[in-house]
C-alpha positions as MATLAB code, in Angstrom:
seq = 'MKDHMVSNNVTDNDAALVPVDRLTAPQARAELQRLADEIREHDRRYYQEDAPSASDAEYDALRRRNAEIEARFPELVLADSPSYRVGAVPTGRFPKVRHRVPMLSLDNAFVDADVTEFVDRIRRFLRLDQPPAFTAEPKIDGLSLTLRYEGGTLVSGATRGDGAEGEDVTANVMTLDDVPHRLGGDAPSVCEVRGEVYMTKSAFLALNRRQAEAGRQVFANPRNAAAGSLRQLDPSITRSRPLGFFAYAWGEMTERPADTQAGMLAWFGAVGFKINPEGRVCDSVDALIAFHRDIAFKRGSLDYDIDGVVYKVDRIDWQERLGFVSRTP';
ca = [
      10.733    4.167  -41.742;
       8.708    1.265  -42.182;
       8.302    1.940  -38.444;
       7.440    5.231  -39.013;
       5.159    4.463  -41.917;
       3.418    1.824  -39.006;
       3.031    4.113  -36.053;
       1.064    6.561  -38.421;
      -1.384    3.949  -39.696;
      -2.409    2.547  -36.002;
      -5.835    2.976  -35.323;
      -6.938    4.386  -32.427;
      -8.057    0.498  -30.629;
      -4.459   -0.529  -31.150;
      -3.095    2.842  -29.019;
      -1.712    0.011  -26.606;
       0.695   -1.101  -29.130;
       1.949    2.294  -29.545;
       5.375    3.617  -27.115;
       3.842    6.642  -25.283;
       5.880    9.492  -27.311;
       4.165    8.186  -30.173;
       0.464    8.309  -29.316;
      -1.716   10.913  -31.553;
      -4.443   12.703  -28.681;
      -7.240   10.535  -30.442;
      -4.886    7.683  -29.890;
      -4.062    8.800  -26.240;
      -7.499    9.614  -25.100;
      -8.546    5.873  -26.060;
      -5.988    4.297  -24.123;
      -6.532    6.236  -20.906;
      -9.603    5.029  -21.130;
      -8.827    1.673  -21.651;
      -6.309    1.658  -19.266;
      -8.868    2.992  -16.869;
     -11.069    0.245  -17.477;
      -8.099   -2.738  -17.177;
      -6.339   -1.186  -13.919;
     -10.446   -0.173  -12.206;
     -11.203   -4.517  -13.430;
      -8.402   -5.607  -11.364;
      -8.758   -3.508   -8.943;
     -11.890   -4.925   -8.342;
     -10.400   -8.268   -8.375;
      -7.360   -7.916   -5.629;
      -9.151   -5.803   -3.341;
     -12.648   -6.770   -2.949;
     -12.402  -10.228   -4.202;
      -8.785  -10.712   -2.630;
      -8.209  -13.038   -5.932;
      -6.169  -10.952   -8.389;
      -5.792  -11.009  -12.216;
      -2.724   -9.640  -12.529;
       1.469   -9.640  -10.898;
       2.890   -7.189   -9.578;
       5.095   -5.934  -12.171;
       1.781   -6.462  -14.942;
       0.310   -4.004  -12.538;
       2.706   -1.996  -11.751;
       3.700   -1.206  -15.589;
       0.049   -0.037  -16.333;
      -0.055    2.198  -14.164;
       3.099    3.664  -14.738;
       2.122    3.683  -18.515;
      -1.090    5.967  -17.601;
       1.271    8.054  -15.609;
       3.405    8.444  -18.756;
       0.320    9.659  -21.216;
      -1.586   11.721  -18.664;
       2.391   13.902  -18.135;
       2.323   13.709  -22.144;
      -1.354   14.609  -22.636;
      -2.666   16.317  -19.333;
      -6.006   17.820  -21.254;
      -6.934   14.350  -21.139;
      -6.836   12.941  -18.152;
     -10.505   11.263  -17.160;
     -12.590   12.741  -14.081;
     -11.746    9.162  -12.951;
      -8.245    8.384  -13.514;
      -7.037    5.906  -11.724;
      -3.789    8.608  -10.765;
      -7.050    9.689   -7.833;
      -7.856    6.169   -7.164;
      -6.719    4.176   -4.504;
      -7.658    0.316   -4.086;
     -11.726    0.515   -4.600;
     -14.579    0.867   -3.217;
     -15.943   -1.470    0.052;
     -17.908   -4.539   -1.168;
     -21.245   -3.965    1.061;
     -20.173   -7.339    2.345;
     -19.572   -5.375    5.877;
     -21.043   -1.607    7.259;
     -18.429    1.244    5.574;
     -16.278    3.111    7.838;
     -15.483    7.017    6.902;
     -11.761    7.374    7.251;
     -11.395   10.810    8.972;
      -7.921   10.812    7.472;
      -7.975    9.336    4.028;
      -5.303    6.190    3.782;
      -3.083    7.008    0.600;
      -1.242    4.754   -1.779;
       2.489    4.988   -2.748;
       4.365    6.546   -5.256;
       6.404    3.754   -7.007;
      10.469    3.978   -7.708;
      11.986    1.307  -10.018;
      15.430    2.004  -10.449;
      18.112    3.796   -8.564;
      17.672    6.529  -10.608;
      14.599    6.993   -9.308;
      15.321    6.938   -5.811;
      18.221    9.401   -6.225;
      15.396   12.102   -8.490;
      12.656   11.297   -5.351;
      15.531   12.510   -2.589;
      16.842   15.403   -4.769;
      13.178   16.488   -5.412;
      12.453   16.990   -1.825;
      15.629   18.520   -0.830;
      15.051   21.144   -3.346;
      11.860   21.491   -1.290;
      12.441   21.554    1.858;
      15.606   24.284    0.791;
      18.269   22.019    2.209;
      21.763   21.337    1.881;
      22.066   17.802    2.320;
      19.013   14.845    2.253;
      16.851   14.531    4.555;
      16.810   11.364    7.095;
      14.454    8.647    6.085;
      13.025    5.235    7.855;
      13.183    2.249    5.530;
      11.389   -0.538    5.695;
      10.488   -3.752    3.561;
       6.717   -3.200    1.974;
       4.395   -5.984    3.593;
       2.274   -7.953    0.922;
      -0.801   -7.929    3.069;
      -4.075   -6.179    3.844;
      -3.580   -2.544    5.392;
      -5.697   -1.911    8.148;
      -6.477    1.057   10.766;
      -7.311    0.701   14.638;
      -8.578    3.297   16.316;
      -8.509    3.921   20.061;
     -10.274    6.272   22.125;
      -9.086    6.149   26.205;
      -6.596    3.604   25.132;
      -9.260    0.809   24.654;
      -9.715   -0.405   21.017;
     -13.270    0.620   20.173;
     -13.086   -0.171   16.169;
     -10.963   -1.873   13.146;
     -11.708   -1.118    9.569;
      -9.649   -1.831    5.941;
      -8.248    0.810    3.331;
     -11.076    0.334    0.612;
     -10.950    2.929   -1.543;
      -8.842    5.112    0.624;
     -11.816    7.273    1.945;
     -14.121    4.548    3.265;
     -13.221    0.885    4.123;
     -15.106   -2.098    5.468;
     -16.086   -2.511    9.204;
     -13.916   -5.312   10.306;
     -14.202   -4.468   14.430;
     -15.313   -8.130   15.123;
     -13.087  -10.177   13.423;
      -9.600   -7.667   14.422;
     -10.432   -8.551   17.902;
      -9.704  -11.926   17.337;
      -6.060  -11.218   15.944;
      -3.471  -11.789   18.801;
      -1.149   -9.150   17.459;
      -3.550   -6.521   17.706;
      -3.535   -5.275   21.522;
      -7.400   -4.656   23.140;
      -5.794   -1.599   25.318;
      -2.954    0.205   24.914;
       0.294    0.392   27.138;
       1.951    3.579   29.072;
       0.074    6.996   27.902;
      -1.966    6.798   24.831;
      -3.779    9.383   23.762;
      -7.772    9.991   24.119;
      -8.077    9.175   20.486;
      -5.629    7.316   18.818;
      -5.663    5.767   15.045;
      -2.961    3.089   14.297;
      -2.439    1.653   10.477;
      -0.459   -1.388    9.033;
      -0.872   -4.357    7.400;
      -2.475   -7.904    8.622;
      -0.124  -10.589    6.842;
       0.225  -14.484    7.306;
       3.907  -15.654    6.880;
       4.512  -17.813    4.420;
       4.952  -21.199    6.597;
       1.701  -20.684    8.245;
       0.001  -20.162    4.801;
       1.746  -23.270    3.119;
       0.258  -25.145    7.058;
      -3.385  -23.110    6.267;
      -3.512  -24.876    2.329;
      -2.741  -28.075    3.711;
      -5.977  -28.304    6.093;
      -7.831  -26.772    3.204;
      -7.173  -29.342    1.469;
      -8.019  -32.230    3.655;
     -11.064  -30.757    4.294;
     -11.705  -30.165    0.666;
     -12.016  -26.552    1.060;
     -10.358  -23.703   -1.095;
      -6.742  -23.474   -1.156;
      -5.896  -19.632   -1.237;
      -3.078  -18.387   -4.302;
      -1.010  -16.888   -2.053;
      -0.139  -15.571    1.770;
      -1.760  -12.107    1.023;
      -4.898  -13.755   -0.305;
      -5.096  -15.544    2.074;
      -4.737  -12.727    4.780;
      -6.784  -10.670    3.084;
      -9.633  -13.339    2.802;
      -9.364  -14.422    6.537;
      -9.862  -10.869    7.683;
     -13.023  -10.583    5.568;
     -14.934  -13.594    6.600;
     -18.826  -12.949    8.521;
     -17.812  -15.137   11.158;
     -15.225  -14.239   13.296;
     -14.289  -17.494   14.524;
     -13.329  -18.660   11.443;
     -10.825  -15.214   11.120;
      -9.723  -16.179   14.743;
      -8.947  -19.746   13.615;
      -6.605  -18.672   10.700;
      -2.897  -17.552   11.539;
      -3.070  -14.182   11.509;
      -0.268  -10.839   11.581;
      -0.160   -7.565   12.280;
       2.503   -4.994   11.975;
       2.196   -1.423   12.555;
       3.974    1.309   11.004;
       1.792    4.473   10.466;
      -1.019    6.309   12.076;
      -4.279    8.240   11.554;
      -6.128   11.113   13.796;
      -4.259   11.544   16.585;
      -5.043   13.930   19.663;
      -1.224   14.281   20.607;
       1.707   12.719   18.691;
       3.618   10.687   20.938;
       7.135   11.382   18.540;
       8.239   14.292   16.066;
       9.682   11.398   13.956;
       9.136    8.378   12.024;
      11.311    6.468   13.768;
      10.151    7.818   17.187;
       6.655    6.360   16.482;
       7.410    3.192   15.462;
       9.548    3.109   18.738;
       6.139    4.268   20.553;
       3.961    1.223   18.872;
       6.459   -0.729   19.817;
       6.613    0.360   23.514;
       2.327   -0.054   24.189;
       2.355   -3.326   22.312;
       2.857   -3.796   19.039;
       4.707   -5.884   16.532;
       7.036   -3.121   14.503;
       9.031   -4.708   11.446;
      12.860   -5.493   13.109;
      14.275   -4.839    9.324;
      13.619   -1.073    9.284;
      16.159    1.141    9.641;
      17.295    4.965    9.209;
      19.420    6.127    6.719;
      20.757    9.561    6.357;
      21.921    9.247    2.079;
      20.716    8.119   -1.387;
      23.753    5.733   -1.106;
      22.454    4.426    2.097;
      18.799    3.929    0.995;
      20.163    1.840   -2.347;
      21.780   -0.272   -0.338;
      18.906   -1.109    2.350;
      17.066   -2.192   -0.671;
      19.383   -4.067   -1.959;
      20.019   -5.416    1.373;
      16.214   -6.421    1.751;
      16.403   -7.887   -1.773;
      19.046  -10.379   -0.682;
      17.645  -11.515    2.485;
      13.836  -11.591    0.317;
      13.776  -14.965   -0.168;
      14.636  -16.084    3.683;
      12.341  -13.532    4.968;
       9.154  -15.910    6.382;
       6.569  -12.793    5.394;
       6.111  -11.336    1.929;
       7.340   -7.993    0.220;
       6.528   -6.372   -2.713;
       8.981   -3.359   -2.417;
      10.721   -0.815    0.123;
       9.140    1.971    1.817;
      11.056    5.295    1.796;
       9.484    8.154    4.109;
      10.765   11.399    5.441;
      11.847   10.655    9.054;
      11.036   14.695   10.077;
       6.999   14.765   10.523;
       6.944   18.214   10.099;
       9.229   18.015    7.114;
       6.164   15.192    6.328;
       3.310   17.497    6.972;
       5.094   19.931    4.395;
       5.199   17.684    1.879;
       1.752   16.827    1.952;
       0.075   14.964   -1.280;
      -0.064   14.524   -4.421;
      -2.936   13.035   -6.274;
      -3.445    9.424   -4.523;
       0.037    9.582   -2.759;
       2.126   11.261   -0.113;
];
């Protein structure tokens, strides 16, 4: 009874303290605005300054609370809701690039039941008797990058930015050893390869030692080091930094070399890109959950940071049928 009385007397300004299922409409409106402002500031710090102000768990909790309130009060969803945003707008330090195919974010699952529900939802939509095959791979904690090839030759590189528009970092991309300047084999006449720029843990520690010895700024973690290194105005600084790149997706393509996600990954490897060796194809919910547990067990021994695993429907025609929901495929 005491808790019930307290919840009825809470003010809109204290809405952050109230469980979602006990919010009043005025409290929900105030809380959605607070969450939008806080998430926007975290996005700015993370994407524009490469200096995150919240842990992954804290940030995910904010987005999860925002989504739960929006689900309960759909009439209160803000026009600039975090549910519609990906990343942050470009900083203005580099020329802007408009992505021909948007670079979207990913939806989250936090417990095994979320994975089961995800698979069941897909199976129902596709009207399948059995779950479809999925690719599963570690989610690299780095900076998303899209590379555009024309006639097999690299012509531009851009960051994700806000998903619709990113920053032109072509000169810096040209210095990366993991990014081929020409694609081997018969590449589509237009081909956008997407993936993650990252820094290994060992390279990060060595870089910070050199930075400290020279009296320069040290980085908080490998993701910040990778993002800060790629977004240098002087490409020679980028060249001096030990950056890697894993390919895992694509944007605009005049012809697609394969009909499955696994086939596309194999093609990336064949034309000169690194692909994550931990990836595999899974044909059941149990296999997906087992993959997550296996990666969690290996996580400490991997020489790069991850912030989860990624599941994708393997058949690309089914991916296209499933489409998109707000900011996520």
